[in-house]
C-alpha positions as CSV (number, residue, x, y, z in Angstrom):
1,X,-6.4,-14.5,13.8
2,X,-3.8,-12.8,15.8
3,X,-6.2,-12.3,18.7
4,X,-7.2,-16.0,18.5
5,X,-3.5,-17.0,18.9
6,X,-3.5,-18.7,15.5
7,X,-0.2,-20.3,14.3
8,X,2.0,-17.7,12.8
9,X,2.5,-19.4,9.4
10,X,-1.3,-19.5,9.0
11,X,-1.5,-15.8,9.7
12,X,1.3,-15.1,7.3
13,X,-0.4,-17.1,4.6
14,X,-3.6,-15.1,5.0
15,X,-1.7,-11.8,5.1
16,X,0.0,-12.8,1.8
17,X,-3.3,-13.7,0.2
18,X,-4.8,-10.4,1.2
19,X,-1.7,-8.5,-0.1
20,X,-2.0,-10.4,-3.5
21,X,-5.7,-9.4,-3.7
22,X,-4.8,-5.8,-2.9
23,X,-2.1,-5.8,-5.5
24,X,-4.5,-7.2,-8.2
25,X,-7.1,-4.6,-7.3
26,X,-4.5,-1.8,-7.4
27,X,-3.2,-2.9,-10.8
28,X,-6.8,-3.0,-12.2
29,X,-7.6,0.4,-10.7
30,X,-4.4,1.9,-12.2
31,X,-5.1,0.3,-15.6
32,X,-8.7,1.8,-15.5
33,X,-7.3,5.2,-14.5
34,X,-4.8,5.2,-17.3
35,X,-7.3,4.1,-19.9
36,X,-9.9,6.7,-18.9
37,X,-9.0,9.7,-16.7
38,X,-5.3,9.9,-17.7
39,X,-6.0,9.6,-21.4
40,X,-8.7,12.2,-21.2
41,X,-6.5,14.7,-19.4
42,X,-3.5,14.1,-21.7
43,X,-5.7,14.5,-24.8
44,X,-7.4,17.6,-23.4
45,X,-6.8,21.2,-24.3
46,X,-5.7,22.3,-20.8
47,X,-1.9,22.3,-20.3
48,X,-2.6,22.5,-16.5
49,X,-4.7,19.3,-16.6
50,X,-2.0,17.5,-18.6
51,X,0.6,18.5,-16.1
52,X,-1.6,17.6,-13.2
53,X,-2.3,14.1,-14.7
54,X,1.4,13.5,-15.1
55,X,2.2,14.7,-11.6
56,X,-0.4,12.3,-10.2
57,X,0.9,9.4,-12.2
58,X,4.5,10.1,-11.1
59,X,3.3,10.4,-7.5
60,X,1.7,7.0,-7.7
61,X,4.9,5.4,-9.0
62,X,7.0,7.2,-6.5
63,X,4.8,6.1,-3.6
64,X,4.8,2.5,-5.0
65,X,8.6,2.5,-5.2
66,X,9.0,3.8,-1.6
67,X,6.7,1.0,-0.3
68,X,8.6,-1.7,-2.3
69,X,12.0,-0.6,-1.2
70,X,11.3,0.0,2.5
71,X,12.9,-2.5,4.7
72,X,10.9,-4.2,7.5
73,X,12.3,-1.9,10.2
74,X,11.5,1.2,8.1
75,X,8.0,0.0,7.3
76,X,7.2,-0.6,10.9
77,X,9.1,2.1,12.7
78,X,9.1,4.8,10.0
79,X,5.7,4.7,8.5
80,X,5.4,8.5,8.2
81,X,5.2,8.4,4.4
82,X,2.3,5.9,4.4
83,X,-1.3,7.1,4.2
84,X,-3.1,6.9,7.5
85,X,-5.0,3.8,6.3
86,X,-1.7,2.0,5.7
87,X,-0.2,2.8,9.1
88,X,1.6,-0.1,10.7
89,X,0.9,0.9,14.3
90,X,1.0,-1.9,16.8
91,X,-1.7,-0.4,19.0
92,X,-4.5,-2.7,20.0
93,X,-2.8,-5.9,19.1
94,X,-2.5,-8.8,21.5
95,X,-1.6,-12.5,21.6
96,X,1.7,-14.3,20.8
97,X,1.9,-13.2,17.2
98,X,1.3,-9.5,18.2
99,X,3.9,-9.8,20.9
100,X,6.4,-11.1,18.4
101,X,5.7,-8.0,16.2
102,X,6.3,-5.8,19.2
103,X,9.8,-7.2,19.8
104,X,11.1,-6.0,16.4
């Protein structure tokens, strides 16, 4: 849509719809993990497995909190904490909407 010079509000509406879908998927995946893998590890005999399961869960919430509290500037310019697939690099973008992103 950006490359096709679509109207910015249309692009934003699509981006928000994608984000909602990702949020729903993430919630369902977390719920499944808690009901299966996490419960198995916590109920298991291995203290090491229990501690690892707790560390993983805390890491998930810590990462989520960082993403939710990051301001726009931090999310665009300081995306070092984001996994590679969530990078906000502007490379390869073109068109008016992409140029607007590049001005920030």
